[in-house]
N, C-alpha and C positions, 0 to 999 in steps of 0.2 A: 644583633639588632642595633639600630643606630644608637650613637652615644646620647646619653640623658643629661639633658641641661635642665636644672631646677632653678627655678626664680623664687626668691623670698620677698613677699611684698607686705608692707605694714601701711594700710590705705586708712588715714584720718579724715581727709578731706581731698578734693581735688587739688591737684598740683600740676605744673608743667613737668615736674620730674616723673611722675606717674604715667603721663601722656608719652613721654619719651621711651620709659620702660615698656610701655604697651607696644610701641612701634618695634623694639628691640625683639620682644616676644614674637611679633608677627614675622620679622625676618628670619628668626630661627626656626620658627615653624614652617616657613616656606622651603626649607631644606630637606631632603629626605634622608640626609646623613645624620639628622638630630631629632631626638623625641622631647618635646617641651613637659615640664611639670610645673605648675605653679600652686605654691603654698602662701595663702593670705592668714597673717598673723591673727591670733584671738584678739577681741577689741577693735578690729577693724569696722569701719563704717559699712552698714550692710548694704548700701548701694555701690559697692565697688565694682569696677568694670569686669572682674572675672567671676561674678557669681554665679554665672551659667555656663561657665568655659568647660568644654568636655576634657580639659587636661588640668582641671583644678584637683588638687590633691589634699586628702584629709589629715595628713600630718607631715611635718618637716623631717626629712630623713636624708640629712646632707651625705651621710656615708654610703648611700645607694646610688648616688650621683656620679656622672663622670665629670661634670662642671657644675659650678653653683654660680648664680649670677646675683649679687647684693647691691643694694643701694647704699647712701652714705652711713646710716646708722643701724644698718642692719647686722653689722658685725656683732652686736651685743647679744644676737640670737644664736651665734656659731661658737660652739665650745672652742676654747683655745687649743690650737694644734691641728684642727680639722683640716686647714689649709695645708698640711705638710703631707697630708693624704689624698686630697680630692682638690683639683684645680678650681681656683676662685677668680671671676671677674668682678671688677668693683666698679660700676658705673658711678663717675663723679661728675655733679653738675653745677657744683657751686664752689666759691673761693673759700669758703669757711674752713674746709679740711686744711688749709694751709697756714690757718693761724692758729698759733701755739695754746690759746686760750679755749678753743673750740673742743668739745668732747670727741669730734670726729679725727682731730688731729693724731690723737694716739694710735688709732687703728692703722695709720701709715706704716706702722713696723710690721703689720701682718701680711704674709706673702700673697699678692695678687697681680693680675694683670689689671692695671687701672686704666678705664675708658674714660677720656676727657672730651666734653662736648665742646670745647672752644680751645683754641691755641692758647688764650690767656689763661685757662684753668690749667693746662699742662704746664705752661711756664712757671706760674706759682707753685704747683706741686714739686717740679723738678728743683725749683729754688731752695725748698726746704732740706734737701740732702736726706731725707728720712724715708722715702718711699722704697719698700721691699717688694721688688719687682718692676717689670717694664710699664712705661707710660705710653698710651697710644691715643692718637687724635681719631674723633669720630666726625667725619664730615656731615654735618647736621642735615638730615632729611625732612623737608618740610611735609606735613600731612595735609595735602591740599584738598583732599576730598572732604574734609571738614569745612572748608570755606565756602560761604555763600556767594553766589553770583550777584554783584551788584545791580540793583535794578534802577536805582535812581540815587543822586546825591543830594539827598534832603538836608544835609548840613553843610556849612562850610568847613567845619574843623570839628573833628572828634578827638578829645584829650584823653589817652590811656594814663590815668593817673593814680591808680591804686597804691603805687609804692610810693609816690610823692605827693600825697593830697594837698598840702598847703600850697606848693608850687603851681600845682594844676588849677587850683581854685583861683589864685592870683591871677594866672595867665587867662583864665576864662574871663575875669572881669576886664582885664584889659582889651581883649578880643571884642568883647561885647559892646565896649564903649566905641569901638570903630565900626559898629553895625553889622558885625559877623554873627551868623547864627552859630552856636558853640553847643556840643553835646560833651559834657565833662563828667567823666566816670572815676569815681573816687571810693566806691564801696564794691565788695565782691559781687558779681552777677553770673548766672550760668555762662558757660562757655559760648553757647550758640548764641544767646543774646549779646555778649560782648562782641563776637565777631559781626553779627548783622548791625550793630550800631556802628562799629567802624567802618564797615563795608558802604554805610549810607553817607559817608563824609568824604569830600574832595581832598581834604589835607588831614593825615593823622598826626597828632603830635603823641609821640610814645616816651614815657617817662621811666627810664630805669634807674636802678640804684647803681651807684658808681662801681660796687663790687659785683655785679651779677656775674653768674657763669655763663649764660647764653640767654639773651633777652629776645623772645620769639615774638612777641608782638610787632615789631618793627620789620621783622621779615614777611610776617602775616600781612602786614599791611600793603608792603610791596607786591605780595601776591594778588592781592585784591584790586591793585592799581590806584591806590590812594598815593599821593605825594607825601612823603615822609619826613618830619622833623624828629630828631632824635639825638639828644646829646651823648657825649662819649661815656663809654662803660667798658671794663675789661672784657665783658662777654659779648659786646656786638661789634668788635674791631675785624671779625672775619668778613662781615657782609654790609655793616654801615661805612661807607666811604664817603666823606665829605665833598660834595660837589660832583659825585658820580653817581650813586644810589640814593643819596638823602641829603639833608642839611643837619650839621651838626655843631649847633651854638652851645654856649654855656648854658647849664642848667638852672638859669634864673629868668624870672617872668619877662622881663624887658627884652632880652636876648631871644627869647623863644618867640614872643611876639613880633620881633622884627623879621625873623627867619620865615614865619608865615606870612607878613606883608609881601616879602621879597618873592614868594613863590607866586602869590596872587597877581604881582605887577610884572613878573618876567616869565612870559609864554615859552620862550627858546629854553631857558633853565629848566623849567616845568617838564616840557617834552623830553630833555636830556635825561632828567632823573628818572622819569617813567620808563624810558628804554633801558637804564643802567639797572634799575629794580627788577625790570623783568628778567635781564640776563643773569642777575644774581640768584634769582629765584630758581631759573633753569638749572643753575649750578648745585643747588641744593635739594635735588630731587632724591626720593626716597631710594632709587636704585643703587646710587653712590654709598649711601649710608648701608645698604643691605650687603654690598659687597665688603665694605669695610667691617662690619659685624661679623660676617662669615669668615672673613680673612684673619680675624683675631681668633675665633673659636677654632679655625682649622690650624691654626699655629701652636695649640695647646696640646700636649701630649695626652693620650695616644693619638698620633697624626695618622690620617689616611692621605697619602702624598700621590698625585697622578703625575707620571714622567711621560714627556712625549718629546717629538722632535723629528728631524729629517732622517729618512732610512740612511744608514752609513754615515751618522754624524757623531759616533760615539756614545749613543744612547745605552748600549749593553756594557761598555767600559763604565758608564756613571752607575750602572746597576751593581756591577762588580765591586767598585770602591765603596760606595754607599753600604752594601750588605755586608762589609768586612768590618764595620763600626759596631761597637756594643750597643745591643737593644735597638739595631735597624735591620730590617729585611727588605730586600728588593728583588722583586720577581720580574723575570724577563718573558714578557708577552704570554703570560698564563691563561688568559681567557680566549674564548671562541669567536672570532668576528662574525661569522655567518650566524651564530646563535644570538649574540649581541644585535645585529642587525634585525633580526625577526622580532627583538622586544619591542621595537616601535617607540612610541611615547614613553615606555618604562624603562628606556635604556639607562638613565642614571640610576633609578632604584635597584636594577640589576647589578650595576656597577658597585653600589652600597653593599648588598647583599653578598657579592663574591668576596669584598673585604672582610666581612664579618665571617664568612667560612673560612677563609685563610686564618685569621687571627685564632679562631677556635682549634683548627688543625695544627697550627704552629705551637700553641700553649699546651694543647693534649698529646699531640704526637710528635712534636719536634721535626715536623716536615711541612712542606709548602708546595703548591703546583707552579712549575716554571719550566720553561725551556733550559736545558742544562747541559753541563759537560762533566762527566765523572761527578754527579750529584752536586754541582755548584754552578752558579752563573759565571761563565768565563769572560775574559776581556773584551773577546771578539768573536762572533758567532761563525766566522768563516777562517778557514785556514788559508796560507798563501799559495797552495797547490792548486793549478788551474788545470781542469780536465775539459776538453771541448768547449773551451772559451768561458768556462765558468768556475768560480773557484768552490772547492769543497766544503761542505758545512762541517763545522767543529763540534755540533751538538749531537748529543746521543741519549738524551732522556727528557722526561716531562715532569721531574720532580726533584727537589732539593732537599738536602739535610740542614736544619736549622740548629745551630749549637750556641749562638752568641746572644741569646735571648734569656734573661733571668728575672724578668719583671712582668706584670701585666700590661703596663703602659709603655710598650715598643712602639715604635715608628714603623709603618708598613707603607713601602713605595711599590707601585704597579707600573710597569713600562708597556706601552704600546704605541709605537710611531704613527703609523697612517690612521689607525682606527681612532685614536684618542685626538690627534690633530682635527680630523673631520667634525668631531663632536666637543671640540675645544669650548665654543660659545656658551654651551650648557653645563660642561664639567668645570669650566673656571669660576661659575657662579657657586659652585657646591663645595670643591675640594681645592686644597692646596695644590697647584698646578706650576709645573717646571718644563722648560722645553731645552733642547740641546740643539745649536746649529753648528755649521762648518763652512769654511771656505767654499762658496758656490762651486768653483772650478772643480775642488777636489771631490765633492759630492758627485757632480756629474761623472767624472771620470770613475769613481768607485762603483756607480750603479753599473757601469757598462759590462763587468766582468763578475756582478755579483751573484748572477743566477737566480736573481730574484725578479719578481714582477716589474720592477722600476727600471729593469734593464730593458724592457720593451715599452718603456713609458706608461706604465699602469701601476695603480695601487688599489688593488681589489677591497681590500678593508675599508678604504677611505670611499671608494665609489660606491659601495653598497649603502653607506650612510649618508651620502651627498650625491643625489641624482644630477644636480646641476654640474658638478665636477665629472661626472660620468659622461654626460652629454659633451661638454667641452673637450674631453679627450677623444670621444668618438670623431669628432669632426676635424681632428688633426691627424692626418695621414702620415706624417714625418715622425719619427722615433723621437729625434731630438727635440721638436717642437713639442711633443708630449711631455718630455723629461723637464723642459724648461717651464712649461705650464704647471706642472706638479710642484717644482721648485718654488714658482712664483705664489702658488695656492698655499703652501706650507709656511712659507716666510711671512705672508700677510696674516695668517692666522696668529703667528706669535707676535708680530707687530700689534695687530689689533686688539689682542687679549691678555698677552704675557708681555708687554713692553719691558717691564723691569724684572722678568723672572725667566728671560731667556739666557742661557749660558753658551759661550762660544767654546767649541772643541778646543780650540787653541789655547785658550786660558785655562782649560782643566788640566791639559797636559803641560803647559809651562809652569803650573803651580804645582805639579806633583799631585794634584787632586784636592788642593787645600781650597781652590775655588768653589768647590761643593758646598763649602760653608754657608753659603746663601741659601741652601736646601736644609742641610743638618749642619749646625753649628760645630759639632764636634768634629766634622772634616776638617776644619782648620789645622788640625795635628798631622794631616796627611802629608807625606813626602815621598811619594812612589816614582821610582825611575821610569818616567813615561816618556816615550818617542813619538814625535809628529808621524803621521802616516801620509800627510798631504802630498808629498812628493813622490809616493809609491809607483804612481802610473807615467809620471812625467817622461820617462826616457824609454817608456813602452809602448805607448799609444800614439799612432800617427796623427790623431786627429786632435791632439791636444790645442793647437792653435786655432783650428776651425771652430772647436767647442768654446775656447776662450772668446773668439770675435763675436760668435752668436751670443753669448752671454753678455759681454760688453755692450752690445748693441741694444739691450732693453733698458726699459725703465721700471724694473721689477720691485718687487718687496724687499728682495735679498739687500739692497743697498740701503735699508735701515739698519743693518747690522754690519755690513762690511763696506769697506770703500773700493771703488773700482782699481785703486793702485794696488790693493792686496791681491786681485786676481791678476793684474798685469805683472805684478812681482813675480808670482807663482809661474805663470806661462812663460816669463822670459827666463826663469832658472831652469828650464828644461834643459836635461843632460844632451 
């Protein structure tokens, strides 16, 4: 079944922290790889947001979870040592954790992946030197669905002054003395009312505390088309940029009033800030936040890892090397592409279920489904023996024996080149995904005698799942044209969806496999005697230069990972 992620919530009153945790719960719930459970602590306010949630749990049972998600003070409810048995994600939204006198400071010594809502928070925690576990940045995703559409601007200025009431009231006096209509908010009001009042003003002055972790009202004001005045705070430096998205005067009434008058007098500046604010809001969409949340969860063992890449780019070698590491299993094309194509919109759910079945099989019977040679994944699925123009396969079975797993939380990798490449836009939103590429000339040459469908310029596993690709290939009568099209299609998928998670075959070989540490950190210890196969066909195939020239004439996506000089050098080294 999907991994269980249990959230602990202690809700006394509405805060921005609860709102952000609610967003994270929604992100996790959106992935079929996870099952959400929510526990609300006794004594919480009865109007907490999860009172009717179908995933609300009656009891807090941390040992039954795969991952626990805690807020700042929630550690007090977690028995010491639980984090040694259950992975913990700790959402940190303020700078208080970094202060030695704060009760939460002591919790930094407990093991967790700490997720920080701003760069400033992460830097402050890192500076303590006390954090037990990695620190992650969370690209803040603004909940724009809550924001009202401004109908009119009935006030000249709205002052969000709850946290700095004295400054807010003094500023309001100054502005009213200049004849401006001012709505000054210095007491707690319902969130919907707060947003409606702010949206009704042309200019929003938002007053953070200097040590804010992340100051949302300024970003919300930008999203609602207000001109923003916001003094500097640690937690607004990621999006408040003086003269670009807002004005950032000193946090004193005279300087704030001057900034307001400047916006009223300078139409060009006002238009520039509105445009910059819109761009900043676009950069803080929920999708980037969702990807970051799932990437963090996906990186916590037990991990389900998707491996893909170009056919004949070393993907099987990657499986072989990773599968030799302790508590890592890597399966070579174990799934049925026709069956998965028939799954339609349930494709990802079927992949999740397959991971679950293989985990159970490995833990209970010490075996797993995989294309194999002598009961293990080989380094190359093809031999060098060529019969009738095609290399003979080295595979002889559909199952491997697993002897390197001695714990429940092992990492499981599943590799399918064409099929997973076609569905990479969906898979990369749910799983840890990595791709392998290779010098495009070597790939095209290797395809020619592979005995695989790519030898004829087709990839049935991808074409079943992507009708547009199938149509494009049908319209190309020339084999090489189809192959170049397939190459571009695959490289473009990796460029667009895995720009920082695509490994080059050449780097894997040169490092003896240690380059795979970007997938599994333990691979850094690998030092295998690997030899590049890039030159294998150079002296044997008379079409080398023709293929190289055809490839070099393209403006395709392969050049996002390789330089043309690398293809030219390989073609020029022909024996």
